[in-house]
C-alpha positions in Angstrom: 14.6 48.8 68.7 13.3 49.9 71.7 11.7 53.2 72.1 13.1 55.0 75.2 11.2 56.4 77.7 10.9 60.5 77.8 11.2 62.9 75.0 10.6 61.8 71.4 11.9 63.1 68.3 9.5 65.1 66.2 11.0 66.1 62.9 13.8 65.4 60.6 16.4 68.5 60.3 18.8 66.8 58.1 18.6 63.4 56.1 21.0 60.5 55.7 21.6 62.0 52.1 22.2 65.7 53.2 24.6 64.7 56.1 26.6 62.5 53.6 26.9 65.2 50.9 28.1 67.6 53.7 30.5 65.2 55.4 31.6 64.9 51.6 32.3 68.8 51.1 34.0 68.8 54.6 36.4 66.3 54.1 37.4 67.7 50.6 37.6 71.2 52.3 39.7 70.0 55.2 42.0 67.6 52.9 42.6 71.0 50.6 43.8 72.9 53.8 45.7 70.3 55.2 47.4 68.9 51.8 51.3 69.2 51.8 51.6 69.9 55.8 52.2 66.0 56.8 50.2 63.9 58.9 47.0 65.4 60.9 45.5 63.9 64.4 41.8 63.8 64.3 41.0 64.2 67.9 37.0 62.9 68.2 35.1 64.1 71.4 33.6 61.1 72.7 30.8 60.0 72.4 29.0 62.2 70.0 31.6 62.6 67.5 32.0 58.8 66.8 30.0 58.5 63.9 30.8 61.9 62.3 34.6 61.1 62.8 34.7 57.9 61.0 32.3 59.3 58.1 34.6 62.4 57.8 38.0 60.2 58.0 37.2 58.0 55.4 36.4 60.4 53.1 39.6 62.8 53.9 43.0 62.0 51.4 45.5 63.7 53.5 47.6 61.6 56.0 45.7 61.0 59.2 45.6 59.4 62.5 42.6 59.2 64.9 42.6 59.6 68.8 39.7 59.9 71.1 39.1 62.5 74.1 36.0 62.4 76.4 34.8 65.7 78.7 31.5 65.9 80.1 29.3 68.6 81.3 26.0 67.5 80.5 25.8 63.6 82.0 22.0 62.9 81.6 20.6 66.3 82.1 19.5 68.6 79.1 21.1 71.4 80.8 24.9 71.8 81.4 26.1 71.7 85.0 28.8 74.3 84.2 31.4 71.9 85.8 33.7 70.5 82.7 35.4 67.1 83.6 38.1 65.0 81.6 36.9 61.5 81.4 38.9 60.0 79.0 42.5 61.5 77.7 44.2 61.2 74.9 46.7 58.1 74.3 49.6 59.9 72.9 51.8 63.3 72.8 50.4 65.9 70.6 53.3 68.3 71.0 54.6 69.4 67.3 51.4 67.8 65.8 48.7 69.4 63.7 45.5 68.2 65.6 42.3 69.0 64.1 39.4 68.3 67.1 36.3 66.8 65.8 33.3 68.0 67.9 29.2 66.5 67.6 27.8 70.0 68.5 29.0 73.3 69.8 26.1 74.6 71.8 27.4 77.4 74.4 31.3 76.4 73.8 32.1 76.2 77.7 33.0 72.5 77.3 34.7 73.0 73.6 36.4 76.1 75.0 38.1 74.3 78.3 39.0 71.5 75.7 40.9 73.6 73.3 42.7 75.3 76.3 43.7 72.0 77.6 44.9 70.8 74.0 46.8 74.1 73.5 48.9 73.8 76.5 50.5 70.2 75.3 52.2 72.5 72.7 50.7 71.2 69.1 51.7 72.6 66.0 48.5 73.6 65.2 44.8 73.1 66.6 42.1 73.7 64.3 38.3 72.8 65.2 35.3 71.2 63.1 31.7 70.9 64.6 29.4 68.8 62.8 26.6 71.0 64.1 27.1 74.5 65.8 24.0 76.4 67.2 23.4 79.6 66.2 23.5 81.5 69.4 27.2 81.9 69.7 30.4 80.1 71.3 33.5 80.1 70.6 35.0 80.2 66.7 35.0 76.9 64.8 37.2 76.4 61.9 34.8 73.9 60.1 30.9 73.3 60.6 28.5 71.1 59.3 25.8 72.7 59.7 24.1 75.7 61.9 21.3 75.2 63.2 18.4 76.9 65.8 18.8 76.5 69.7 16.9 73.0 69.8 17.8 69.5 71.6 18.7 67.5 68.5 19.6 63.7 68.2 21.0 61.4 65.9 24.0 60.4 64.0 25.7 60.4 67.2 23.9 62.5 69.2 22.0 61.7 71.9 19.1 62.4 74.9 20.4 60.4 77.8 22.3 58.1 75.7 19.3 57.5 73.7 18.9 57.8 69.7 22.7 58.2 68.9 22.2 55.1 66.0 19.6 57.2 64.0 20.9 57.9 60.6 19.5 61.2 60.2 19.6 64.8 62.7 15.9 65.1 64.1 14.6 67.6 66.6 13.6 66.2 69.9 11.0 68.1 71.9 12.5 68.7 75.4 11.0 70.7 78.1 14.1 71.8 80.7 
């Protein structure tokens, strides 16, 4: 594997085994909460949530389908631009459906809030949220959270720095300045 230029991971925050156990716990909890409610549409927020969504979906026991949406406010930067844009929309109508938005990380929550408002305007039966990571500093409420973390830049398990490090099987802290 080629090592990208720029910041390097400095320590592992969550091991591959810890991630696997937590994803299994979340899948059990979500499956229990949706039992008897019919099909759930898992909406994966690209690109970061794709690995988490795949693992979560395989462990769930309720009827489910998957779709994807992509929004962006970071680009190749480490600080949000504040301008959220829809990069890829859902393929189908969500009116009357139970929707679970699956996100990699909730930081300030501005992108997440934009996305939730966009989806709620489309008339789903319900919208719940699941984030693999949530930074402790706040942001909107999240229904299901994998791990709470400090305000650090993390990579791995789908999360990136300028599109690098997504394939790491663990979550690592990246030393980033600015």
